[in-house]
N, CA, C, O and the ligand as a Tripos MOL2 file, in Angstrom:
@<TRIPOS>MOLECULE
protein
  309   307    78     0     0
PROTEIN
NO_CHARGES

@<TRIPOS>ATOM
      1 N          24.8950   60.0520 -106.3320 N.3       1 MET1
      2 CA         26.0290   59.7510 -105.4580 C.3       1 MET1
      3 C          25.5240   59.2980 -104.0860 C.2       1 MET1
      4 O          24.6090   59.8910 -103.5150 O.2       1 MET1
      5 N          26.1320   58.2530 -103.5830 N.am      2 ARG2
      6 CA         25.7500   57.7380 -102.2850 C.3       2 ARG2
      7 C          26.2050   58.7180 -101.2000 C.2       2 ARG2
      8 O          27.3290   59.2180 -101.2260 O.2       2 ARG2
      9 N          25.3060   58.9790 -100.2490 N.am      3 GLN3
     10 CA         25.6630   59.8940  -99.1700 C.3       3 GLN3
     11 C          26.5600   59.2020  -98.1540 C.2       3 GLN3
     12 O          26.2510   58.1080  -97.6820 O.2       3 GLN3
     13 N          27.6620   59.8420  -97.8250 N.am      4 ARG4
     14 CA         28.5820   59.2710  -96.8600 C.3       4 ARG4
     15 C          28.1640   59.6830  -95.4620 C.2       4 ARG4
     16 O          27.7270   60.8100  -95.2260 O.2       4 ARG4
     17 N          28.3090   58.7390  -94.5390 N.am      5 GLU5
     18 CA         27.9600   59.0260  -93.1530 C.3       5 GLU5
     19 C          28.9090   58.2720  -92.2310 C.2       5 GLU5
     20 O          29.2280   57.1040  -92.4520 O.2       5 GLU5
     21 N          29.3440   58.9670  -91.2040 N.am      6 LEU6
     22 CA         30.2050   58.3590  -90.1960 C.3       6 LEU6
     23 C          29.3930   58.2300  -88.9150 C.2       6 LEU6
     24 O          28.7170   59.1740  -88.5080 O.2       6 LEU6
     25 N          29.4580   57.0630  -88.2790 N.am      7 LYS7
     26 CA         28.7350   56.8850  -87.0150 C.3       7 LYS7
     27 C          29.6590   56.2440  -85.9890 C.2       7 LYS7
     28 O          30.2440   55.1900  -86.2400 O.2       7 LYS7
     29 N          29.7870   56.8850  -84.8360 N.am      8 ILE8
     30 CA         30.6870   56.3990  -83.7930 C.3       8 ILE8
     31 C          29.9330   56.3090  -82.4700 C.2       8 ILE8
     32 O          29.2530   57.2540  -82.0710 O.2       8 ILE8
     33 N          30.0550   55.1820  -81.8000 N.am      9 ARG9
     34 CA         29.4230   55.0530  -80.4840 C.3       9 ARG9
     35 C          30.2960   55.7360  -79.4330 C.2       9 ARG9
     36 O          31.4920   55.4620  -79.3320 O.2       9 ARG9
     37 N          29.6920   56.6140  -78.6630 N.am     10 LEU10
     38 CA         30.4350   57.3540  -77.6450 C.3      10 LEU10
     39 C          30.3710   56.6190  -76.3090 C.2      10 LEU10
     40 O          29.3530   56.0180  -75.9640 O.2      10 LEU10
     41 N          31.4550   56.6750  -75.5760 N.am     11 VAL11
     42 CA         31.4770   55.9610  -74.2920 C.3      11 VAL11
     43 C          31.6680   56.8970  -73.1020 C.2      11 VAL11
     44 O          31.6750   56.4460  -71.9560 O.2      11 VAL11
     45 N          31.8220   58.1910  -73.3620 N.am     12 THR12
     46 CA         32.1050   59.1010  -72.2540 C.3      12 THR12
     47 C          30.8530   59.5180  -71.4870 C.2      12 THR12
     48 O          30.9230   59.7800  -70.2870 O.2      12 THR12
     49 N          29.7150   59.5810  -72.1640 N.am     13 ARG13
     50 CA         28.4790   59.9290  -71.4670 C.3      13 ARG13
     51 C          27.3110   59.1920  -72.1120 C.2      13 ARG13
     52 O          27.3670   58.7900  -73.2740 O.2      13 ARG13
     53 N          26.2490   59.0280  -71.3180 N.am     14 ASN14
     54 CA         25.0510   58.3880  -71.8410 C.3      14 ASN14
     55 C          23.9320   59.4100  -72.0460 C.2      14 ASN14
     56 O          24.0310   60.5580  -71.6140 O.2      14 ASN14
     57 N          22.8800   58.9700  -72.7070 N.am     15 CYS15
     58 CA         21.7320   59.8230  -72.9910 C.3      15 CYS15
     59 C          21.1370   60.3890  -71.6970 C.2      15 CYS15
     60 O          20.8580   59.6380  -70.7620 O.2      15 CYS15
     61 N          20.9420   61.7180  -71.6410 N.am     16 PRO16
     62 CA         20.3710   62.3220  -70.4380 C.3      16 PRO16
     63 C          18.9040   61.9420  -70.2350 C.2      16 PRO16
     64 O          18.3610   62.0870  -69.1400 O.2      16 PRO16
     65 N          18.2820   61.4640  -71.2810 N.am     17 GLN17
     66 CA         16.8540   61.1610  -71.2030 C.3      17 GLN17
     67 C          16.5810   59.7010  -70.8270 C.2      17 GLN17
     68 O          15.6920   59.4300  -70.0200 O.2      17 GLN17
     69 N          17.3310   58.7640  -71.4010 N.am     18 CYS18
     70 CA         17.0360   57.3490  -71.1610 C.3      18 CYS18
     71 C          18.2440   56.5360  -70.7010 C.2      18 CYS18
     72 O          18.0940   55.3640  -70.3550 O.2      18 CYS18
     73 N          19.4510   57.1380  -70.6890 N.am     19 GLY19
     74 CA         20.6210   56.4340  -70.1740 C.3      19 GLY19
     75 C          21.3190   55.5170  -71.1700 C.2      19 GLY19
     76 O          22.2890   54.8510  -70.8070 O.2      19 GLY19
     77 N          20.8560   55.4650  -72.4040 N.am     20 SER20
     78 CA         21.4880   54.6060  -73.4110 C.3      20 SER20
     79 C          22.7800   55.2430  -73.9320 C.2      20 SER20
     80 O          22.9880   56.4470  -73.7780 O.2      20 SER20
     81 N          23.6520   54.4250  -74.5530 N.am     21 PRO21
     82 CA         24.8610   54.9930  -75.1460 C.3      21 PRO21
     83 C          24.5060   55.9890  -76.2570 C.2      21 PRO21
     84 O          23.5510   55.7790  -77.0040 O.2      21 PRO21
     85 N          25.2780   57.0660  -76.3550 N.am     22 LEU22
     86 CA         25.0440   58.0640  -77.4020 C.3      22 LEU22
     87 C          25.9130   57.7630  -78.6090 C.2      22 LEU22
     88 O          26.9420   57.0980  -78.4920 O.2      22 LEU22
     89 N          25.5050   58.2480  -79.7550 N.am     23 VAL23
     90 CA         26.3250   58.1100  -80.9580 C.3      23 VAL23
     91 C          26.6520   59.4820  -81.5260 C.2      23 VAL23
     92 O          25.8670   60.4250  -81.4290 O.2      23 VAL23
     93 N          27.8400   59.5640  -82.1250 N.am     24 LEU24
     94 CA         28.2610   60.7500  -82.8720 C.3      24 LEU24
     95 C          28.0880   60.4210  -84.3440 C.2      24 LEU24
     96 O          28.5900   59.4030  -84.8190 O.2      24 LEU24
     97 N          27.3870   61.2690  -85.0600 N.am     25 ILE25
     98 CA         27.1590   61.0300  -86.4830 C.3      25 ILE25
     99 C          27.6240   62.2410  -87.2760 C.2      25 ILE25
    100 O          27.3080   63.3800  -86.9310 O.2      25 ILE25
    101 N          28.3690   61.9900  -88.3330 N.am     26 GLU26
    102 CA         28.6730   63.0540  -89.2780 C.3      26 GLU26
    103 C          28.0440   62.7000  -90.6060 C.2      26 GLU26
    104 O          28.3190   61.6350  -91.1600 O.2      26 GLU26
    105 N          27.1970   63.5830  -91.1280 N.am     27 ASP27
    106 CA         26.6760   63.3880  -92.4850 C.3      27 ASP27
    107 C          27.2000   64.5200  -93.3610 C.2      27 ASP27
    108 O          28.1420   65.2110  -92.9740 O.2      27 ASP27
    109 N          26.6130   64.7180  -94.5200 N.am     28 SER28
    110 CA         27.1960   65.6780  -95.4620 C.3      28 SER28
    111 C          27.1100   67.1220  -94.9810 C.2      28 SER28
    112 O          27.8990   67.9600  -95.4170 O.2      28 SER28
    113 N          26.1640   67.4280  -94.0890 N.am     29 THR29
    114 CA         25.9770   68.8230  -93.6860 C.3      29 THR29
    115 C          26.1590   69.1020  -92.1920 C.2      29 THR29
    116 O          26.4390   70.2400  -91.8150 O.2      29 THR29
    117 N          26.0070   68.0940  -91.3410 N.am     30 HIS30
    118 CA         26.0060   68.3180  -89.9010 C.3      30 HIS30
    119 C          26.8070   67.2640  -89.1320 C.2      30 HIS30
    120 O          27.0850   66.1770  -89.6380 O.2      30 HIS30
    121 N          27.1720   67.6200  -87.8870 N.am     31 VAL31
    122 CA         27.6710   66.6550  -86.9210 C.3      31 VAL31
    123 C          26.6200   66.5780  -85.8190 C.2      31 VAL31
    124 O          26.1790   67.6000  -85.2940 O.2      31 VAL31
    125 N          26.2230   65.3500  -85.4740 N.am     32 TRP32
    126 CA         25.1530   65.1210  -84.5190 C.3      32 TRP32
    127 C          25.6760   64.3340  -83.3230 C.2      32 TRP32
    128 O          26.5970   63.5280  -83.4530 O.2      32 TRP32
    129 N          25.0720   64.5780  -82.1420 N.am     33 ILE33
    130 CA         25.1880   63.6250  -81.0490 C.3      33 ILE33
    131 C          23.7620   63.2690  -80.6900 C.2      33 ILE33
    132 O          22.9260   64.1500  -80.4890 O.2      33 ILE33
    133 N          23.4840   61.9890  -80.6080 N.am     34 GLY34
    134 CA         22.1060   61.6140  -80.3380 C.3      34 GLY34
    135 C          21.9780   60.2150  -79.8000 C.2      34 GLY34
    136 O          22.9520   59.4710  -79.6830 O.2      34 GLY34
    137 N          20.7430   59.8760  -79.4730 N.am     35 CYS35
    138 CA         20.4040   58.5840  -78.8910 C.3      35 CYS35
    139 C          19.5370   57.8270  -79.8820 C.2      35 CYS35
    140 O          18.4870   58.3140  -80.3000 O.2      35 CYS35
    141 N          19.9870   56.6180  -80.2590 N.am     36 GLU36
    142 CA         19.2160   55.8350  -81.2210 C.3      36 GLU36
    143 C          17.9980   55.1890  -80.5660 C.2      36 GLU36
    144 O          17.0720   54.7660  -81.2590 O.2      36 GLU36
    145 N          17.9940   55.1120  -79.2390 N.am     37 LYS37
    146 CA         16.8780   54.4770  -78.5480 C.3      37 LYS37
    147 C          15.6790   55.4250  -78.3990 C.2      37 LYS37
    148 O          14.5590   55.0730  -78.7710 O.2      37 LYS37
    149 N          15.9170   56.6360  -77.8520 N.am     38 CYS38
    150 CA         14.7780   57.5220  -77.5890 C.3      38 CYS38
    151 C          14.6860   58.7030  -78.5620 C.2      38 CYS38
    152 O          13.6990   59.4390  -78.5470 O.2      38 CYS38
    153 N          15.7000   58.8860  -79.3990 N.am     39 GLY39
    154 CA         15.6070   59.9260  -80.4310 C.3      39 GLY39
    155 C          16.0600   61.3110  -79.9910 C.2      39 GLY39
    156 O          15.9330   62.2650  -80.7580 O.2      39 GLY39
    157 N          16.5890   61.4470  -78.7690 N.am     40 ALA40
    158 CA         17.1340   62.7420  -78.3470 C.3      40 ALA40
    159 C          18.3530   63.0670  -79.2000 C.2      40 ALA40
    160 O          19.1790   62.1880  -79.4460 O.2      40 ALA40
    161 N          18.4850   64.3060  -79.6540 N.am     41 TYR41
    162 CA         19.6750   64.6610  -80.4270 C.3      41 TYR41
    163 C          19.9170   66.1530  -80.4160 C.2      41 TYR41
    164 O          19.0070   66.9450  -80.1700 O.2      41 TYR41
    165 N          21.1630   66.5310  -80.6870 N.am     42 VAL42
    166 CA         21.5230   67.9050  -81.0530 C.3      42 VAL42
    167 C          22.4560   67.7990  -82.2490 C.2      42 VAL42
    168 O          23.0680   66.7560  -82.4750 O.2      42 VAL42
    169 N          22.5650   68.8700  -83.0090 N.am     43 ARG43
    170 CA         23.4590   68.8460  -84.1460 C.3      43 ARG43
    171 C          24.0700   70.2240  -84.3620 C.2      43 ARG43
    172 O          23.5330   71.2390  -83.9200 O.2      43 ARG43
    173 N          25.1870   70.2310  -85.0410 N.am     44 ILE44
    174 CA         25.8320   71.4940  -85.3830 C.3      44 ILE44
    175 C          26.1510   71.4790  -86.8780 C.2      44 ILE44
    176 O          26.5960   70.4690  -87.4230 O.2      44 ILE44
    177 N          25.9200   72.6000  -87.5140 N.am     45 ASP45
    178 CA         26.1940   72.7640  -88.9360 C.3      45 ASP45
    179 C          27.7080   72.7250  -89.1730 C.2      45 ASP45
    180 O          28.4770   73.3400  -88.4350 O.2      45 ASP45
    181 N          28.1190   72.0010  -90.2000 N.am     46 LYS46
    182 CA         29.5580   71.9140  -90.4660 C.3      46 LYS46
    183 C          30.1610   73.2580  -90.8690 C.2      46 LYS46
    184 O          31.3580   73.4780  -90.6830 O.2      46 LYS46
    185 N          29.3490   74.1540  -91.4170 N.am     47 LYS47
    186 CA         29.8540   75.4980  -91.7350 C.3      47 LYS47
    187 C          30.2290   76.2350  -90.4510 C.2      47 LYS47
    188 O          31.2170   76.9690  -90.4120 O.2      47 LYS47
    189 N          29.4310   76.0340  -89.4030 N.am     48 THR48
    190 CA         29.7230   76.6510  -88.1020 C.3      48 THR48
    191 C          31.0370   76.0990  -87.5500 C.2      48 THR48
    192 O          31.8480   76.8460  -87.0040 O.2      48 THR48
    193 N          31.2420   74.7860  -87.6960 N.am     49 ILE49
    194 CA         32.4930   74.1750  -87.2410 C.3      49 ILE49
    195 C          33.6690   74.7410  -88.0430 C.2      49 ILE49
    196 O          34.7150   75.0680  -87.4820 O.2      49 ILE49
    197 N          33.4850   74.8500  -89.3480 N.am     50 ALA50
    198 CA         34.5560   75.3630  -90.2060 C.3      50 ALA50
    199 C          34.9880   76.7620  -89.7700 C.2      50 ALA50
    200 O          36.1740   77.0900  -89.7870 O.2      50 ALA50
    201 N          34.0040   77.5870  -89.3780 N.am     51 LYS51
    202 CA         34.3330   78.9400  -88.8970 C.3      51 LYS51
    203 C          35.1220   78.8720  -87.5990 C.2      51 LYS51
    204 O          36.0850   79.6150  -87.4060 O.2      51 LYS51
    205 N          34.6990   77.9600  -86.6980 N.am     52 LYS52
    206 CA         35.3750   77.8020  -85.4060 C.3      52 LYS52
    207 C          36.8280   77.3770  -85.5690 C.2      52 LYS52
    208 O          37.6970   77.8440  -84.8330 O.2      52 LYS52
    209 N          37.0950   76.5030  -86.5200 N.am     53 VAL53
    210 CA         38.4510   75.9430  -86.6260 C.3      53 VAL53
    211 C          39.3300   76.6830  -87.6380 C.2      53 VAL53
    212 O          40.4960   76.3360  -87.8300 O.2      53 VAL53
    213 N          38.7640   77.6960  -88.2760 N.am     54 ALA54
    214 CA         39.5270   78.4320  -89.2900 C.3      54 ALA54
    215 C          40.8590   78.9060  -88.7080 C.2      54 ALA54
    216 O          40.8890   79.5550  -87.6620 O.2      54 ALA54
    217 N          41.9430   78.5830  -89.3800 N.am     55 GLY55
    218 CA         43.2550   79.0360  -88.9490 C.3      55 GLY55
    219 C          43.8950   78.2040  -87.8580 C.2      55 GLY55
    220 O          45.0500   78.4280  -87.4970 O.2      55 GLY55
    221 N          43.1410   77.2300  -87.3240 N.am     56 SER56
    222 CA         43.7050   76.3920  -86.2650 C.3      56 SER56
    223 C          44.4620   75.2110  -86.8680 C.2      56 SER56
    224 O          43.9750   74.5910  -87.8140 O.2      56 SER56
    225 N          45.6400   74.8910  -86.3410 N.am     57 PRO57
    226 CA         46.4100   73.7780  -86.9020 C.3      57 PRO57
    227 C          45.8870   72.3960  -86.4820 C.2      57 PRO57
    228 O          46.2640   71.3820  -87.0700 O.2      57 PRO57
    229 N          45.0350   72.3650  -85.4830 N.am     58 VAL58
    230 CA         44.4830   71.0770  -85.0500 C.3      58 VAL58
    231 C          42.9660   71.1540  -85.0190 C.2      58 VAL58
    232 O          42.3930   72.2300  -84.8460 O.2      58 VAL58
    233 N          42.3210   70.0110  -85.1870 N.am     59 PHE59
    234 CA         40.8580   69.9760  -85.1310 C.3      59 PHE59
    235 C          40.4160   69.7560  -83.6830 C.2      59 PHE59
    236 O          40.7820   68.7540  -83.0690 O.2      59 PHE59
    237 N          39.6280   70.6910  -83.1350 N.am     60 PRO60
    238 CA         39.2810   70.6210  -81.7100 C.3      60 PRO60
    239 C          38.1180   69.6670  -81.4080 C.2      60 PRO60
    240 O          37.0170   70.1070  -81.0740 O.2      60 PRO60
    241 N          38.3720   68.3670  -81.5280 N.am     61 TRP61
    242 CA         37.3190   67.3670  -81.2960 C.3      61 TRP61
    243 C          36.6930   67.5040  -79.9180 C.2      61 TRP61
    244 O          35.4710   67.4730  -79.7720 O.2      61 TRP61
    245 N          37.5490   67.6560  -78.9030 N.am     62 VAL62
    246 CA         37.0360   67.6930  -77.5300 C.3      62 VAL62
    247 C          36.0650   68.8540  -77.3510 C.2      62 VAL62
    248 O          34.9730   68.6900  -76.8080 O.2      62 VAL62
    249 N          36.4810   70.0290  -77.8150 N.am     63 GLU63
    250 CA         35.6130   71.2070  -77.7060 C.3      63 GLU63
    251 C          34.2780   70.9920  -78.4020 C.2      63 GLU63
    252 O          33.2230   71.3300  -77.8650 O.2      63 GLU63
    253 N          34.3350   70.4380  -79.5780 N.am     64 ILE64
    254 CA         33.1090   70.2680  -80.3620 C.3      64 ILE64
    255 C          32.1880   69.2440  -79.7110 C.2      64 ILE64
    256 O          30.9820   69.4690  -79.6020 O.2      64 ILE64
    257 N          32.7540   68.1180  -79.2800 N.am     65 ILE65
    258 CA         31.9260   67.0870  -78.6540 C.3      65 ILE65
    259 C          31.3990   67.5630  -77.3010 C.2      65 ILE65
    260 O          30.2350   67.3310  -76.9760 O.2      65 ILE65
    261 N          32.2410   68.2230  -76.5150 N.am     66 GLU66
    262 CA         31.7760   68.7470  -75.2260 C.3      66 GLU66
    263 C          30.6620   69.7860  -75.4130 C.2      66 GLU66
    264 O          29.7080   69.8360  -74.6370 O.2      66 GLU66
    265 N          30.7990   70.6070  -76.4510 N.am     67 GLY67
    266 CA         29.7650   71.6040  -76.7460 C.3      67 GLY67
    267 C          28.4340   70.9530  -77.0960 C.2      67 GLY67
    268 O          27.3720   71.4260  -76.6910 O.2      67 GLY67
    269 N          28.5050   69.8600  -77.8570 N.am     68 LEU68
    270 CA         27.2830   69.1420  -78.2240 C.3      68 LEU68
    271 C          26.6680   68.4500  -77.0050 C.2      68 LEU68
    272 O          25.4500   68.4740  -76.8220 O.2      68 LEU68
    273 N          27.5190   67.8300  -76.1660 N.am     69 TYR69
    274 CA         27.0220   67.2170  -74.9320 C.3      69 TYR69
    275 C          26.2840   68.2500  -74.0840 C.2      69 TYR69
    276 O          25.1850   68.0010  -73.5870 O.2      69 TYR69
    277 N          26.9130   69.4130  -73.9320 N.am     70 GLU70
    278 CA         26.3550   70.4610  -73.0900 C.3      70 GLU70
    279 C          24.9650   70.8710  -73.6070 C.2      70 GLU70
    280 O          24.0200   71.0070  -72.8300 O.2      70 GLU70
    281 N          24.8550   71.0640  -74.9290 N.am     71 ALA71
    282 CA         23.5780   71.4390  -75.5240 C.3      71 ALA71
    283 C          22.5360   70.3440  -75.3270 C.2      71 ALA71
    284 O          21.3750   70.6260  -75.0310 O.2      71 ALA71
    285 N          22.9640   69.0830  -75.4960 N.am     72 LEU72
    286 CA         22.0420   67.9480  -75.3360 C.3      72 LEU72
    287 C          21.5250   67.8680  -73.8980 C.2      72 LEU72
    288 O          20.3350   67.6560  -73.6640 O.2      72 LEU72
    289 N          22.4320   68.0410  -72.9480 N.am     73 TYR73
    290 CA         22.0460   67.9410  -71.5400 C.3      73 TYR73
    291 C          21.1660   69.1050  -71.1170 C.2      73 TYR73
    292 O          20.3260   68.9570  -70.2290 O.2      73 TYR73
    293 N          21.3520   70.2770  -71.7530 N.am     74 GLN74
    294 CA         20.4830   71.4160  -71.4370 C.3      74 GLN74
    295 C          19.0740   71.1710  -71.9360 C.2      74 GLN74
    296 O          18.0990   71.5080  -71.2640 O.2      74 GLN74
    297 N          18.9700   70.5810  -73.1190 N.am     75 ILE75
    298 CA         17.6560   70.3660  -73.7140 C.3      75 ILE75
    299 C          16.9020   69.2280  -73.0150 C.2      75 ILE75
    300 O          15.7020   69.3340  -72.7630 O.2      75 ILE75
    301 N          17.6210   68.1370  -72.7050 N.am     76 TYR76
    302 CA         16.9300   66.9170  -72.2690 C.3      76 TYR76
    303 C          17.0820   66.5770  -70.7950 C.2      76 TYR76
    304 O          16.6350   65.5100  -70.3730 O.2      76 TYR76
    305 N          17.6970   67.4450  -69.9990 N.am     77 GLN77
    306 CA         17.9030   67.0800  -68.5890 C.3      77 GLN77
    307 C          16.5730   66.9260  -67.8400 C.2      77 GLN77
    308 O          16.5680   66.6220  -66.6470 O.2      77 GLN77
    309 ZN         17.9480   58.2160  -75.0690 Zn       78 ZN78
@<TRIPOS>BOND
     1     1     2 1
     2     2     3 1
     3     3     4 2
     4     3     5 am
     5     5     6 1
     6     6     7 1
     7     7     8 2
     8     7     9 am
     9     9    10 1
    10    10    11 1
    11    11    12 2
    12    11    13 am
    13    13    14 1
    14    14    15 1
    15    15    16 2
    16    15    17 am
    17    17    18 1
    18    18    19 1
    19    19    20 2
    20    19    21 am
    21    21    22 1
    22    22    23 1
    23    23    24 2
    24    23    25 am
    25    25    26 1
    26    26    27 1
    27    27    28 2
    28    27    29 am
    29    29    30 1
    30    30    31 1
    31    31    32 2
    32    31    33 am
    33    33    34 1
    34    34    35 1
    35    35    36 2
    36    35    37 am
    37    37    38 1
    38    38    39 1
    39    39    40 2
    40    39    41 am
    41    41    42 1
    42    42    43 1
    43    43    44 2
    44    43    45 am
    45    45    46 1
    46    46    47 1
    47    47    48 2
    48    47    49 am
    49    49    50 1
    50    50    51 1
    51    51    52 2
    52    51    53 am
    53    53    54 1
    54    54    55 1
    55    55    56 2
    56    55    57 am
    57    57    58 1
    58    58    59 1
    59    59    60 2
    60    59    61 am
    61    61    62 1
    62    62    63 1
    63    63    64 2
    64    63    65 am
    65    65    66 1
    66    66    67 1
    67    67    68 2
    68    67    69 am
    69    69    70 1
    70    70    71 1
    71    71    72 2
    72    71    73 am
    73    73    74 1
    74    74    75 1
    75    75    76 2
    76    75    77 am
    77    77    78 1
    78    78    79 1
    79    79    80 2
    80    79    81 am
    81    81    82 1
    82    82    83 1
    83    83    84 2
    84    83    85 am
    85    85    86 1
    86    86    87 1
    87    87    88 2
    88    87    89 am
    89    89    90 1
    90    90    91 1
    91    91    92 2
    92    91    93 am
    93    93    94 1
    94    94    95 1
    95    95    96 2
    96    95    97 am
    97    97    98 1
    98    98    99 1
    99    99   100 2
   100    99   101 am
   101   101   102 1
   102   102   103 1
   103   103   104 2
   104   103   105 am
   105   105   106 1
   106   106   107 1
   107   107   108 2
   108   107   109 am
   109   109   110 1
   110   110   111 1
   111   111   112 2
   112   111   113 am
   113   113   114 1
   114   114   115 1
   115   115   116 2
   116   115   117 am
   117   117   118 1
   118   118   119 1
   119   119   120 2
   120   119   121 am
   121   121   122 1
   122   122   123 1
   123   123   124 2
   124   123   125 am
   125   125   126 1
   126   126   127 1
   127   127   128 2
   128   127   129 am
   129   129   130 1
   130   130   131 1
   131   131   132 2
   132   131   133 am
   133   133   134 1
   134   134   135 1
   135   135   136 2
   136   135   137 am
   137   137   138 1
   138   138   139 1
   139   139   140 2
   140   139   141 am
   141   141   142 1
   142   142   143 1
   143   143   144 2
   144   143   145 am
   145   145   146 1
   146   146   147 1
   147   147   148 2
   148   147   149 am
   149   149   150 1
   150   150   151 1
   151   151   152 2
   152   151   153 am
   153   153   154 1
   154   154   155 1
   155   155   156 2
   156   155   157 am
   157   157   158 1
   158   158   159 1
   159   159   160 2
   160   159   161 am
   161   161   162 1
   162   162   163 1
   163   163   164 2
   164   163   165 am
   165   165   166 1
   166   166   167 1
   167   167   168 2
   168   167   169 am
   169   169   170 1
   170   170   171 1
   171   171   172 2
   172   171   173 am
   173   173   174 1
   174   174   175 1
   175   175   176 2
   176   175   177 am
   177   177   178 1
   178   178   179 1
   179   179   180 2
   180   179   181 am
   181   181   182 1
   182   182   183 1
   183   183   184 2
   184   183   185 am
   185   185   186 1
   186   186   187 1
   187   187   188 2
   188   187   189 am
   189   189   190 1
   190   190   191 1
   191   191   192 2
   192   191   193 am
   193   193   194 1
   194   194   195 1
   195   195   196 2
   196   195   197 am
   197   197   198 1
   198   198   199 1
   199   199   200 2
   200   199   201 am
   201   201   202 1
   202   202   203 1
   203   203   204 2
   204   203   205 am
   205   205   206 1
   206   206   207 1
   207   207   208 2
   208   207   209 am
   209   209   210 1
   210   210   211 1
   211   211   212 2
   212   211   213 am
   213   213   214 1
   214   214   215 1
   215   215   216 2
   216   215   217 am
   217   217   218 1
   218   218   219 1
   219   219   220 2
   220   219   221 am
   221   221   222 1
   222   222   223 1
   223   223   224 2
   224   223   225 am
   225   225   226 1
   226   226   227 1
   227   227   228 2
   228   227   229 am
   229   229   230 1
   230   230   231 1
   231   231   232 2
   232   231   233 am
   233   233   234 1
   234   234   235 1
   235   235   236 2
   236   235   237 am
   237   237   238 1
   238   238   239 1
   239   239   240 2
   240   239   241 am
   241   241   242 1
   242   242   243 1
   243   243   244 2
   244   243   245 am
   245   245   246 1
   246   246   247 1
   247   247   248 2
   248   247   249 am
   249   249   250 1
   250   250   251 1
   251   251   252 2
   252   251   253 am
   253   253   254 1
   254   254   255 1
   255   255   256 2
   256   255   257 am
   257   257   258 1
   258   258   259 1
   259   259   260 2
   260   259   261 am
   261   261   262 1
   262   262   263 1
   263   263   264 2
   264   263   265 am
   265   265   266 1
   266   266   267 1
   267   267   268 2
   268   267   269 am
   269   269   270 1
   270   270   271 1
   271   271   272 2
   272   271   273 am
   273   273   274 1
   274   274   275 1
   275   275   276 2
   276   275   277 am
   277   277   278 1
   278   278   279 1
   279   279   280 2
   280   279   281 am
   281   281   282 1
   282   282   283 1
   283   283   284 2
   284   283   285 am
   285   285   286 1
   286   286   287 1
   287   287   288 2
   288   287   289 am
   289   289   290 1
   290   290   291 1
   291   291   292 2
   292   291   293 am
   293   293   294 1
   294   294   295 1
   295   295   296 2
   296   295   297 am
   297   297   298 1
   298   298   299 1
   299   299   300 2
   300   299   301 am
   301   301   302 1
   302   302   303 1
   303   303   304 2
   304   303   305 am
   305   305   306 1
   306   306   307 1
   307   307   308 2
@<TRIPOS>SUBSTRUCTURE
     1 MET1         2 RESIDUE 1 A MET
     2 ARG2         6 RESIDUE 1 A ARG
     3 GLN3        10 RESIDUE 1 A GLN
     4 ARG4        14 RESIDUE 1 A ARG
     5 GLU5        18 RESIDUE 1 A GLU
     6 LEU6        22 RESIDUE 1 A LEU
     7 LYS7        26 RESIDUE 1 A LYS
     8 ILE8        30 RESIDUE 1 A ILE
     9 ARG9        34 RESIDUE 1 A ARG
    10 LEU10       38 RESIDUE 1 A LEU
    11 VAL11       42 RESIDUE 1 A VAL
    12 THR12       46 RESIDUE 1 A THR
    13 ARG13       50 RESIDUE 1 A ARG
    14 ASN14       54 RESIDUE 1 A ASN
    15 CYS15       58 RESIDUE 1 A CYS
    16 PRO16       62 RESIDUE 1 A PRO
    17 GLN17       66 RESIDUE 1 A GLN
    18 CYS18       70 RESIDUE 1 A CYS
    19 GLY19       74 RESIDUE 1 A GLY
    20 SER20       78 RESIDUE 1 A SER
    21 PRO21       82 RESIDUE 1 A PRO
    22 LEU22       86 RESIDUE 1 A LEU
    23 VAL23       90 RESIDUE 1 A VAL
    24 LEU24       94 RESIDUE 1 A LEU
    25 ILE25       98 RESIDUE 1 A ILE
    26 GLU26      102 RESIDUE 1 A GLU
    27 ASP27      106 RESIDUE 1 A ASP
    28 SER28      110 RESIDUE 1 A SER
    29 THR29      114 RESIDUE 1 A THR
    30 HIS30      118 RESIDUE 1 A HIS
    31 VAL31      122 RESIDUE 1 A VAL
    32 TRP32      126 RESIDUE 1 A TRP
    33 ILE33      130 RESIDUE 1 A ILE
    34 GLY34      134 RESIDUE 1 A GLY
    35 CYS35      138 RESIDUE 1 A CYS
    36 GLU36      142 RESIDUE 1 A GLU
    37 LYS37      146 RESIDUE 1 A LYS
    38 CYS38      150 RESIDUE 1 A CYS
    39 GLY39      154 RESIDUE 1 A GLY
    40 ALA40      158 RESIDUE 1 A ALA
    41 TYR41      162 RESIDUE 1 A TYR
    42 VAL42      166 RESIDUE 1 A VAL
    43 ARG43      170 RESIDUE 1 A ARG
    44 ILE44      174 RESIDUE 1 A ILE
    45 ASP45      178 RESIDUE 1 A ASP
    46 LYS46      182 RESIDUE 1 A LYS
    47 LYS47      186 RESIDUE 1 A LYS
    48 THR48      190 RESIDUE 1 A THR
    49 ILE49      194 RESIDUE 1 A ILE
    50 ALA50      198 RESIDUE 1 A ALA
    51 LYS51      202 RESIDUE 1 A LYS
    52 LYS52      206 RESIDUE 1 A LYS
    53 VAL53      210 RESIDUE 1 A VAL
    54 ALA54      214 RESIDUE 1 A ALA
    55 GLY55      218 RESIDUE 1 A GLY
    56 SER56      222 RESIDUE 1 A SER
    57 PRO57      226 RESIDUE 1 A PRO
    58 VAL58      230 RESIDUE 1 A VAL
    59 PHE59      234 RESIDUE 1 A PHE
    60 PRO60      238 RESIDUE 1 A PRO
    61 TRP61      242 RESIDUE 1 A TRP
    62 VAL62      246 RESIDUE 1 A VAL
    63 GLU63      250 RESIDUE 1 A GLU
    64 ILE64      254 RESIDUE 1 A ILE
    65 ILE65      258 RESIDUE 1 A ILE
    66 GLU66      262 RESIDUE 1 A GLU
    67 GLY67      266 RESIDUE 1 A GLY
    68 LEU68      270 RESIDUE 1 A LEU
    69 TYR69      274 RESIDUE 1 A TYR
    70 GLU70      278 RESIDUE 1 A GLU
    71 ALA71      282 RESIDUE 1 A ALA
    72 LEU72      286 RESIDUE 1 A LEU
    73 TYR73      290 RESIDUE 1 A TYR
    74 GLN74      294 RESIDUE 1 A GLN
    75 ILE75      298 RESIDUE 1 A ILE
    76 TYR76      302 RESIDUE 1 A TYR
    77 GLN77      306 RESIDUE 1 A GLN
    78 ZN78       309 GROUP 0 **** ****
């Protein structure tokens, strides 16, 4: 089976390391925010996300993306 992957270019913030646009990637197991130019990235396990959103009627995209940005900026600032 072909692995499905979603890739979205983010426009709200740039890479803390090189200033390039960041991308959001979802693959079969994780959601990533990273830089295709310099390779900086963070990721979160989809099981962890599933636990966070359990019982919630809406999917908290902002929280999840902001959390990933925060982790990325802590690692690569
Ligand atoms: Zn970069």
